[in-house]
C-alpha distance (Angstrom), angle and dihedral (degrees) to the residues before:
residue distance angle dihedral
X1 . . .
X2 3.77 . .
X3 3.79 139.0 .
X4 3.76 123.9 -128.8
X5 3.78 106.0 -133.8
X6 3.76 103.6 175.7
X7 3.79 141.3 -7.2
X8 3.80 133.1 -165.9
X9 3.77 132.5 -178.5
X10 3.76 129.1 -152.9
X11 3.77 138.4 173.9
X12 3.74 113.4 -127.0
X13 3.81 97.9 177.7
X14 3.81 132.5 13.5
X15 3.78 118.6 166.6
X16 3.74 141.1 148.6
X17 3.80 132.3 -168.9
X18 3.81 124.7 -166.4
X19 3.80 110.2 -137.1
X20 3.87 91.2 -165.4
X21 3.78 94.8 -134.4
X22 3.77 121.0 169.8
X23 3.84 115.3 -104.0
X24 3.80 111.2 -81.2
X25 3.80 140.7 132.7
X26 3.80 107.2 -69.8
X27 3.76 129.5 -172.3
X28 3.79 117.7 -137.9
X29 3.82 111.0 -137.5
X30 3.83 107.3 171.6
X31 3.82 119.2 -174.4
X32 3.78 117.0 -146.3
X33 3.77 121.5 -162.5
X34 3.73 127.9 -175.0
X35 3.77 129.9 -166.5
X36 3.75 131.0 177.9
X37 3.75 134.6 -165.8
X38 3.77 150.3 153.7
X39 3.80 124.2 -95.9
X40 3.79 97.0 179.8
X41 3.84 138.6 -27.7
X42 3.81 93.4 -64.4
X43 3.79 104.5 20.1
X44 3.82 125.5 77.8
X45 3.79 137.8 166.4
X46 3.77 143.5 -145.8
X47 3.78 120.1 -161.1
X48 3.80 123.4 -163.1
X49 3.80 116.3 -161.9
X50 3.80 118.5 -169.5
X51 3.80 121.1 -168.9
X52 3.79 127.9 -176.0
X53 3.73 109.0 -179.6
X54 3.76 137.0 175.0
X55 3.77 115.2 -127.8
X56 3.77 134.4 174.5
X57 3.80 90.2 -108.1
X58 3.84 92.6 45.8
X59 3.83 112.6 22.1
X60 3.80 115.5 -163.1
X61 3.84 128.7 -176.0
X62 3.82 93.4 -122.7
X63 3.77 142.4 25.9
X64 3.82 111.7 -139.1
X65 3.82 130.6 -176.6
X66 3.78 128.7 -176.7
X67 3.81 127.2 177.5
X68 3.79 109.9 -170.7
X69 3.82 122.1 -179.7
X70 3.74 131.4 -162.6
X71 3.82 118.6 -163.1
X72 3.84 115.9 -159.6
X73 3.75 127.4 -169.0
X74 3.85 118.3 -160.1
X75 3.77 137.5 -176.7
X76 3.78 133.5 -164.3
X77 3.83 91.1 34.7
X78 3.78 109.4 -178.3
X79 3.78 99.9 163.7
X80 3.81 124.1 23.3
X81 3.81 88.9 -159.1
X82 3.80 88.1 70.0
X83 3.79 89.6 52.1
X84 3.81 91.1 50.4
X85 3.79 90.4 52.1
X86 3.82 90.7 48.6
X87 3.81 90.4 50.8
X88 3.81 92.5 48.4
X89 3.79 98.0 46.1
X90 3.82 116.9 11.6
X91 3.78 96.0 37.2
X92 3.84 90.2 50.6
X93 3.79 89.4 48.7
X94 3.82 89.6 52.8
X95 3.82 94.7 44.9
X96 3.83 103.1 41.2
X97 3.86 96.2 74.2
X98 3.83 89.6 54.1
X99 3.79 89.1 49.0
X100 3.79 90.8 51.0
X101 3.82 90.6 51.1
X102 3.83 92.3 48.3
X103 3.80 91.4 53.7
X104 3.78 93.6 48.1
X105 3.81 93.0 45.9
X106 3.78 93.5 46.3
X107 3.77 94.2 52.3
X108 3.84 92.9 45.5
X109 3.80 91.5 46.9
X110 3.80 89.7 51.4
X111 3.85 85.7 56.0
X112 3.77 92.2 -113.7
X113 3.77 128.1 126.6
X114 3.83 107.6 -80.7
X115 3.75 120.2 -98.6
X116 3.75 108.4 -143.1
X117 3.82 111.7 -168.3
X118 3.77 115.3 -146.0
X119 3.76 124.1 -104.1
X120 3.80 105.4 -103.4
X121 3.80 139.3 -162.8
X122 3.77 104.1 -127.8
X123 3.83 92.6 -154.3
X124 3.83 89.7 54.4
X125 3.79 95.8 43.2
X126 3.82 95.0 46.5
X127 3.81 98.8 35.9
X128 3.81 94.5 170.0
X129 3.80 119.2 56.7
X130 3.78 93.1 -131.4
X131 3.81 95.0 42.4
X132 3.80 110.1 126.1
X133 3.85 104.4 -178.2
X134 3.78 130.9 49.4
X135 3.77 135.9 171.7
X136 3.78 114.6 -133.0
X137 3.75 115.1 -141.7
């Protein structure tokens, strides 16, 4: 077992680029990446990176990138494997709603139609525990 002592969230990157495409039907294909790591013996992190990019195969009116980091401090750590599982699942479940809100707010603030990311089941999106990249449908 372990006890979560403190958590903090910070945005490391938040940018948007207008591709100035003519109005059309576009398909949203966001890519979500997660990474986890250890800062010191009691402090760990989870980073969520969201990318929406226009490509020739899938043009989209904007390119958007968000790097969002959660820092978690624990005590009474008996098994780091439990911490890793927490960072890969629970931390992502805690952080994803904030990421959704950031994306919607950023697009509205940029005077663009809002992008509203779907609600997701983390276990379904990241089917393998060590999976780092997922495509959100």
